[in-house]
A tleap script that builds the chain and sets N, CA, C and O, in Angstrom:
source leaprc.protein.ff14SB
mol = sequence {
  NMET SER GLY GLU GLU GLN ARG LYS PRO THR
  LEU ARG GLU ILE LEU PRO ARG ILE LYS LEU
  LEU PHE PHE MET VAL MET SER PHE PRO VAL
  ILE GLY MET VAL ALA VAL LEU VAL ILE LEU
  ALA MET LYS PRO PRO GLN ASN PHE GLU ILE
  ILE ALA GLY LEU ILE VAL PHE LEU ILE LEU
  PHE TYR THR ALA SER ASN PHE TYR ILE MET
  ARG LYS ILE ASP GLU VAL SER VAL LYS ARG
  CASP
}
set mol.1.N position { -46.040 9.932 -49.435 }
set mol.1.CA position { -46.874 8.784 -49.520 }
set mol.1.C position { -47.886 8.387 -50.557 }
set mol.1.O position { -48.671 9.255 -50.938 }
set mol.2.N position { -47.957 7.203 -51.045 }
set mol.2.CA position { -49.005 7.109 -51.961 }
set mol.2.C position { -50.067 6.492 -51.199 }
set mol.2.O position { -49.970 6.005 -50.072 }
set mol.3.N position { -51.301 6.579 -52.088 }
set mol.3.CA position { -52.303 6.243 -51.394 }
set mol.3.C position { -52.351 4.822 -51.248 }
set mol.3.O position { -53.447 4.502 -50.788 }
set mol.4.N position { -51.582 3.811 -51.459 }
set mol.4.CA position { -51.727 2.429 -51.173 }
set mol.4.C position { -51.602 2.301 -49.581 }
set mol.4.O position { -51.159 3.232 -48.908 }
set mol.5.N position { -51.953 1.289 -49.116 }
set mol.5.CA position { -51.472 1.227 -47.691 }
set mol.5.C position { -50.934 -0.270 -47.855 }
set mol.5.O position { -51.488 -1.130 -48.541 }
set mol.6.N position { -49.721 -0.445 -47.087 }
set mol.6.CA position { -48.843 -1.689 -47.325 }
set mol.6.C position { -49.582 -2.431 -46.398 }
set mol.6.O position { -50.033 -2.189 -45.279 }
set mol.7.N position { -49.594 -3.641 -47.337 }
set mol.7.CA position { -50.486 -4.639 -46.540 }
set mol.7.C position { -49.453 -5.661 -45.195 }
set mol.7.O position { -48.403 -6.238 -45.477 }
set mol.8.N position { -49.871 -5.657 -44.278 }
set mol.8.CA position { -49.419 -6.522 -43.354 }
set mol.8.C position { -49.292 -7.815 -43.395 }
set mol.8.O position { -50.258 -8.435 -43.841 }
set mol.9.N position { -48.196 -8.517 -42.992 }
set mol.9.CA position { -47.946 -9.992 -43.427 }
set mol.9.C position { -48.936 -10.775 -42.297 }
set mol.9.O position { -49.079 -10.332 -41.157 }
set mol.10.N position { -49.478 -11.784 -42.696 }
set mol.10.CA position { -50.282 -12.439 -41.776 }
set mol.10.C position { -49.331 -13.380 -41.230 }
set mol.10.O position { -48.251 -13.610 -41.774 }
set mol.11.N position { -49.811 -14.053 -39.913 }
set mol.11.CA position { -49.167 -15.098 -39.153 }
set mol.11.C position { -48.325 -16.180 -40.225 }
set mol.11.O position { -47.127 -16.460 -40.268 }
set mol.12.N position { -49.513 -16.668 -41.082 }
set mol.12.CA position { -49.261 -17.933 -41.609 }
set mol.12.C position { -48.093 -17.535 -42.836 }
set mol.12.O position { -47.549 -18.482 -43.404 }
set mol.13.N position { -47.788 -16.381 -43.159 }
set mol.13.CA position { -46.747 -15.794 -43.851 }
set mol.13.C position { -45.150 -15.327 -42.983 }
set mol.13.O position { -44.087 -14.973 -43.491 }
set mol.14.N position { -45.450 -15.467 -41.791 }
set mol.14.CA position { -44.324 -14.822 -41.071 }
set mol.14.C position { -43.865 -16.031 -40.648 }
set mol.14.O position { -42.657 -16.207 -40.806 }
set mol.15.N position { -44.806 -17.352 -39.907 }
set mol.15.CA position { -43.860 -18.431 -39.498 }
set mol.15.C position { -43.004 -19.126 -40.041 }
set mol.15.O position { -42.105 -19.591 -39.340 }
set mol.16.N position { -43.053 -19.442 -41.726 }
set mol.16.CA position { -42.324 -20.510 -42.171 }
set mol.16.C position { -40.864 -19.425 -42.043 }
set mol.16.O position { -39.837 -19.988 -41.665 }
set mol.17.N position { -40.796 -18.205 -42.292 }
set mol.17.CA position { -39.617 -17.242 -42.146 }
set mol.17.C position { -38.895 -17.687 -40.872 }
set mol.17.O position { -37.742 -18.120 -40.868 }
set mol.18.N position { -39.875 -17.506 -39.508 }
set mol.18.CA position { -38.901 -17.692 -38.476 }
set mol.18.C position { -38.905 -18.963 -37.694 }
set mol.18.O position { -38.615 -19.053 -36.501 }
set mol.19.N position { -39.332 -20.119 -38.636 }
set mol.19.CA position { -39.132 -21.265 -38.139 }
set mol.19.C position { -37.912 -21.981 -37.680 }
set mol.19.O position { -37.961 -22.792 -36.755 }
set mol.20.N position { -36.742 -21.668 -38.360 }
set mol.20.CA position { -35.184 -22.050 -38.004 }
set mol.20.C position { -34.921 -21.135 -36.788 }
set mol.20.O position { -34.342 -21.641 -35.827 }
set mol.21.N position { -35.298 -19.810 -36.733 }
set mol.21.CA position { -34.568 -19.262 -35.842 }
set mol.21.C position { -35.438 -19.421 -34.281 }
set mol.21.O position { -35.013 -19.038 -33.191 }
set mol.22.N position { -36.611 -20.024 -34.527 }
set mol.22.CA position { -37.446 -20.364 -33.535 }
set mol.22.C position { -36.931 -21.630 -32.637 }
set mol.22.O position { -36.728 -21.683 -31.424 }
set mol.23.N position { -36.790 -22.612 -33.626 }
set mol.23.CA position { -36.159 -23.854 -33.337 }
set mol.23.C position { -34.902 -23.579 -32.606 }
set mol.23.O position { -34.689 -23.977 -31.461 }
set mol.24.N position { -34.013 -22.821 -33.377 }
set mol.24.CA position { -32.870 -22.463 -32.402 }
set mol.24.C position { -32.755 -22.203 -31.235 }
set mol.24.O position { -32.064 -22.849 -30.447 }
set mol.25.N position { -33.490 -21.111 -30.942 }
set mol.25.CA position { -33.714 -20.356 -29.573 }
set mol.25.C position { -34.314 -21.535 -28.696 }
set mol.25.O position { -33.908 -21.644 -27.539 }
set mol.26.N position { -35.215 -22.379 -29.163 }
set mol.26.CA position { -36.120 -23.239 -28.271 }
set mol.26.C position { -34.866 -24.213 -27.922 }
set mol.26.O position { -34.804 -24.508 -26.729 }
set mol.27.N position { -33.861 -24.762 -28.754 }
set mol.27.CA position { -32.837 -25.716 -28.351 }
set mol.27.C position { -31.824 -25.250 -27.331 }
set mol.27.O position { -31.127 -26.172 -26.908 }
set mol.28.N position { -31.537 -23.946 -26.780 }
set mol.28.CA position { -30.665 -23.487 -26.277 }
set mol.28.C position { -30.901 -24.342 -24.901 }
set mol.28.O position { -29.870 -24.893 -24.516 }
set mol.29.N position { -31.905 -24.535 -24.189 }
set mol.29.CA position { -31.801 -25.249 -22.761 }
set mol.29.C position { -31.655 -27.010 -23.026 }
set mol.29.O position { -31.758 -27.830 -22.114 }
set mol.30.N position { -31.430 -27.307 -24.273 }
set mol.30.CA position { -31.052 -28.477 -24.731 }
set mol.30.C position { -29.432 -28.688 -24.554 }
set mol.30.O position { -28.853 -29.616 -23.989 }
set mol.31.N position { -28.903 -27.585 -25.186 }
set mol.31.CA position { -27.290 -27.213 -25.107 }
set mol.31.C position { -27.004 -27.281 -23.720 }
set mol.31.O position { -26.126 -28.053 -23.335 }
set mol.32.N position { -27.690 -26.505 -22.843 }
set mol.32.CA position { -27.577 -26.469 -21.107 }
set mol.32.C position { -27.564 -27.957 -20.809 }
set mol.32.O position { -26.547 -28.610 -21.042 }
set mol.33.N position { -28.338 -28.356 -20.451 }
set mol.33.CA position { -28.711 -29.826 -20.307 }
set mol.33.C position { -27.456 -30.933 -20.481 }
set mol.33.O position { -27.175 -31.783 -19.636 }
set mol.34.N position { -26.847 -30.758 -21.611 }
set mol.34.CA position { -26.027 -31.233 -22.183 }
set mol.34.C position { -24.783 -31.164 -21.478 }
set mol.34.O position { -24.070 -32.108 -21.136 }
set mol.35.N position { -24.554 -29.607 -21.250 }
set mol.35.CA position { -23.564 -29.150 -20.516 }
set mol.35.C position { -23.490 -29.666 -19.004 }
set mol.35.O position { -22.432 -30.013 -18.480 }
set mol.36.N position { -24.746 -29.678 -18.354 }
set mol.36.CA position { -24.803 -29.942 -16.891 }
set mol.36.C position { -24.300 -31.620 -16.928 }
set mol.36.O position { -23.797 -32.140 -15.932 }
set mol.37.N position { -24.528 -32.418 -18.302 }
set mol.37.CA position { -24.483 -33.642 -18.122 }
set mol.37.C position { -23.010 -34.077 -18.108 }
set mol.37.O position { -22.625 -35.080 -17.507 }
set mol.38.N position { -22.086 -33.125 -18.923 }
set mol.38.CA position { -20.525 -33.209 -18.860 }
set mol.38.C position { -20.185 -32.990 -17.614 }
set mol.38.O position { -19.427 -33.792 -17.070 }
set mol.39.N position { -20.636 -31.950 -16.963 }
set mol.39.CA position { -19.970 -31.448 -15.740 }
set mol.39.C position { -20.155 -32.633 -14.578 }
set mol.39.O position { -19.318 -32.989 -13.748 }
set mol.40.N position { -21.356 -33.076 -14.755 }
set mol.40.CA position { -21.719 -33.794 -13.559 }
set mol.40.C position { -20.817 -35.032 -13.701 }
set mol.40.O position { -20.364 -35.617 -12.717 }
set mol.41.N position { -20.566 -35.422 -15.027 }
set mol.41.CA position { -19.931 -36.832 -15.286 }
set mol.41.C position { -18.387 -36.267 -14.899 }
set mol.41.O position { -17.560 -37.179 -14.870 }
set mol.42.N position { -18.000 -35.297 -14.679 }
set mol.42.CA position { -16.372 -34.934 -14.551 }
set mol.42.C position { -16.179 -35.312 -12.741 }
set mol.42.O position { -15.225 -35.835 -12.163 }
set mol.43.N position { -17.650 -34.745 -12.131 }
set mol.43.CA position { -17.168 -35.429 -10.943 }
set mol.43.C position { -18.607 -35.667 -10.268 }
set mol.43.O position { -19.299 -34.836 -9.680 }
set mol.44.N position { -18.833 -36.837 -10.477 }
set mol.44.CA position { -20.244 -37.449 -9.977 }
set mol.44.C position { -20.609 -37.413 -8.747 }
set mol.44.O position { -19.843 -37.869 -7.898 }
set mol.45.N position { -21.542 -37.002 -8.470 }
set mol.45.CA position { -22.026 -37.191 -7.163 }
set mol.45.C position { -22.861 -38.855 -6.893 }
set mol.45.O position { -23.265 -39.624 -7.765 }
set mol.46.N position { -22.913 -39.013 -5.462 }
set mol.46.CA position { -23.854 -40.309 -5.176 }
set mol.46.C position { -24.762 -40.849 -6.006 }
set mol.46.O position { -24.703 -41.972 -6.505 }
set mol.47.N position { -25.749 -39.902 -6.174 }
set mol.47.CA position { -27.021 -40.262 -7.157 }
set mol.47.C position { -26.950 -39.790 -8.173 }
set mol.47.O position { -27.878 -39.086 -8.574 }
set mol.48.N position { -25.551 -40.066 -9.129 }
set mol.48.CA position { -25.466 -39.486 -10.490 }
set mol.48.C position { -26.336 -40.401 -11.473 }
set mol.48.O position { -26.478 -40.111 -12.660 }
set mol.49.N position { -26.994 -41.707 -10.784 }
set mol.49.CA position { -27.509 -42.387 -12.472 }
set mol.49.C position { -29.287 -41.568 -12.093 }
set mol.49.O position { -30.019 -41.384 -13.065 }
set mol.50.N position { -29.668 -41.259 -11.032 }
set mol.50.CA position { -30.992 -40.536 -10.767 }
set mol.50.C position { -31.140 -39.319 -11.603 }
set mol.50.O position { -32.132 -38.897 -12.197 }
set mol.51.N position { -29.585 -38.712 -11.494 }
set mol.51.CA position { -29.643 -37.265 -11.710 }
set mol.51.C position { -29.516 -37.209 -13.372 }
set mol.51.O position { -30.150 -36.443 -14.098 }
set mol.52.N position { -28.776 -37.969 -13.696 }
set mol.52.CA position { -28.489 -38.250 -15.357 }
set mol.52.C position { -29.651 -39.046 -16.074 }
set mol.52.O position { -29.723 -39.060 -17.303 }
set mol.53.N position { -30.539 -39.693 -15.285 }
set mol.53.CA position { -31.598 -40.437 -15.783 }
set mol.53.C position { -32.816 -39.182 -16.266 }
set mol.53.O position { -33.480 -39.081 -17.297 }
set mol.54.N position { -32.758 -38.395 -15.128 }
set mol.54.CA position { -33.789 -37.260 -15.246 }
set mol.54.C position { -33.525 -36.533 -16.139 }
set mol.54.O position { -34.404 -36.298 -16.967 }
set mol.55.N position { -32.116 -35.884 -16.278 }
set mol.55.CA position { -31.683 -34.880 -17.365 }
set mol.55.C position { -32.023 -35.352 -19.096 }
set mol.55.O position { -32.422 -34.669 -20.039 }
set mol.56.N position { -31.690 -36.717 -19.001 }
set mol.56.CA position { -31.818 -37.301 -20.021 }
set mol.56.C position { -33.502 -37.263 -20.777 }
set mol.56.O position { -33.960 -36.856 -21.845 }
set mol.57.N position { -34.028 -37.898 -19.605 }
set mol.57.CA position { -35.708 -37.765 -19.851 }
set mol.57.C position { -36.157 -36.197 -20.168 }
set mol.57.O position { -36.900 -36.003 -21.130 }
set mol.58.N position { -35.754 -35.200 -19.447 }
set mol.58.CA position { -36.026 -33.938 -20.235 }
set mol.58.C position { -35.512 -33.467 -21.496 }
set mol.58.O position { -36.166 -32.793 -22.292 }
set mol.59.N position { -34.112 -33.909 -21.681 }
set mol.59.CA position { -33.857 -33.557 -23.359 }
set mol.59.C position { -34.719 -34.068 -24.069 }
set mol.59.O position { -35.299 -33.407 -24.930 }
set mol.60.N position { -35.013 -35.558 -23.813 }
set mol.60.CA position { -36.243 -36.446 -25.055 }
set mol.60.C position { -37.155 -35.526 -24.922 }
set mol.60.O position { -37.430 -34.850 -25.913 }
set mol.61.N position { -37.669 -35.345 -23.971 }
set mol.61.CA position { -39.179 -34.800 -23.775 }
set mol.61.C position { -39.019 -33.143 -24.248 }
set mol.61.O position { -39.911 -32.578 -24.882 }
set mol.62.N position { -37.883 -32.537 -23.884 }
set mol.62.CA position { -38.313 -31.276 -24.571 }
set mol.62.C position { -37.869 -31.251 -26.112 }
set mol.62.O position { -38.220 -30.238 -26.716 }
set mol.63.N position { -37.280 -32.038 -26.711 }
set mol.63.CA position { -36.827 -32.103 -28.086 }
set mol.63.C position { -38.078 -32.747 -28.866 }
set mol.63.O position { -38.273 -32.436 -30.041 }
set mol.64.N position { -38.835 -33.556 -28.263 }
set mol.64.CA position { -40.037 -34.002 -28.840 }
set mol.64.C position { -41.308 -33.140 -28.402 }
set mol.64.O position { -42.419 -33.635 -28.590 }
set mol.65.N position { -41.235 -32.299 -28.019 }
set mol.65.CA position { -41.674 -31.066 -27.655 }
set mol.65.C position { -41.613 -30.333 -28.728 }
set mol.65.O position { -42.597 -30.064 -29.417 }
set mol.66.N position { -40.389 -29.932 -28.967 }
set mol.66.CA position { -40.126 -29.013 -30.119 }
set mol.66.C position { -40.551 -29.338 -31.255 }
set mol.66.O position { -41.293 -28.625 -31.930 }
set mol.67.N position { -40.075 -30.589 -31.630 }
set mol.67.CA position { -40.554 -31.155 -32.890 }
set mol.67.C position { -41.926 -31.058 -33.145 }
set mol.67.O position { -42.359 -30.910 -34.287 }
set mol.68.N position { -42.653 -31.133 -32.128 }
set mol.68.CA position { -44.006 -31.343 -32.138 }
set mol.68.C position { -44.720 -29.660 -32.594 }
set mol.68.O position { -45.605 -29.276 -33.360 }
set mol.69.N position { -44.042 -29.198 -31.917 }
set mol.69.CA position { -44.195 -27.483 -32.233 }
set mol.69.C position { -44.013 -27.239 -33.685 }
set mol.69.O position { -44.962 -26.743 -34.293 }
set mol.70.N position { -42.960 -27.512 -34.297 }
set mol.70.CA position { -42.384 -27.304 -35.367 }
set mol.70.C position { -43.569 -27.668 -36.459 }
set mol.70.O position { -43.998 -26.964 -37.372 }
set mol.71.N position { -43.941 -28.952 -36.076 }
set mol.71.CA position { -44.993 -29.586 -36.856 }
set mol.71.C position { -46.291 -28.477 -36.976 }
set mol.71.O position { -46.645 -27.900 -38.004 }
set mol.72.N position { -46.743 -28.386 -35.950 }
set mol.72.CA position { -47.884 -27.657 -35.973 }
set mol.72.C position { -47.511 -25.982 -36.789 }
set mol.72.O position { -48.265 -25.321 -37.504 }
set mol.73.N position { -46.369 -25.728 -36.440 }
set mol.73.CA position { -46.232 -24.328 -37.133 }
set mol.73.C position { -46.401 -24.853 -38.750 }
set mol.73.O position { -47.235 -24.387 -39.527 }
set mol.74.N position { -45.575 -25.760 -39.027 }
set mol.74.CA position { -45.943 -26.153 -40.690 }
set mol.74.C position { -47.218 -26.276 -40.890 }
set mol.74.O position { -47.586 -25.756 -41.944 }
set mol.75.N position { -48.262 -26.911 -40.093 }
set mol.75.CA position { -49.525 -27.071 -40.296 }
set mol.75.C position { -50.295 -25.772 -40.596 }
set mol.75.O position { -50.982 -25.591 -41.601 }
set mol.76.N position { -50.063 -24.752 -39.441 }
set mol.76.CA position { -50.834 -23.656 -39.743 }
set mol.76.C position { -50.233 -22.674 -40.995 }
set mol.76.O position { -50.913 -21.940 -41.711 }
set mol.77.N position { -48.786 -22.869 -41.050 }
set mol.77.CA position { -48.240 -22.146 -42.617 }
set mol.77.C position { -48.535 -22.462 -43.878 }
set mol.77.O position { -48.250 -21.830 -44.895 }
set mol.78.N position { -49.319 -23.813 -43.732 }
set mol.78.CA position { -49.865 -24.552 -44.826 }
set mol.78.C position { -51.231 -24.418 -45.150 }
set mol.78.O position { -51.658 -24.442 -46.304 }
set mol.79.N position { -51.795 -24.302 -44.317 }
set mol.79.CA position { -53.334 -24.529 -44.124 }
set mol.79.C position { -53.869 -23.447 -45.019 }
set mol.79.O position { -53.177 -22.441 -45.174 }
set mol.80.N position { -55.097 -23.557 -45.658 }
set mol.80.CA position { -55.779 -22.781 -46.546 }
set mol.80.C position { -56.763 -22.013 -46.013 }
set mol.80.O position { -56.900 -22.520 -44.899 }
set mol.81.N position { -57.412 -21.261 -46.079 }
set mol.81.CA position { -58.824 -20.686 -45.613 }
set mol.81.C position { -59.865 -21.549 -46.061 }
set mol.81.O position { -61.040 -21.284 -45.804 }
savepdb mol mol.pdb
quit
């Protein structure tokens, strides 16, 4: 062991590295919602329009939330002390 301690990376250094992985993991529910829409379209229930509308709304809301979080990650990783 040398007398020097290894410096631990800060959150600002880690966030840009994991941004793509984070976005991919957060996108899994959207893929599931699209799959549900496809399955429901094969044999639509009586209230398909309501269900499809809600799922599309959730997809849009979830995607917008993900992009908002990604922007915040960029802001935090770029800010200077």
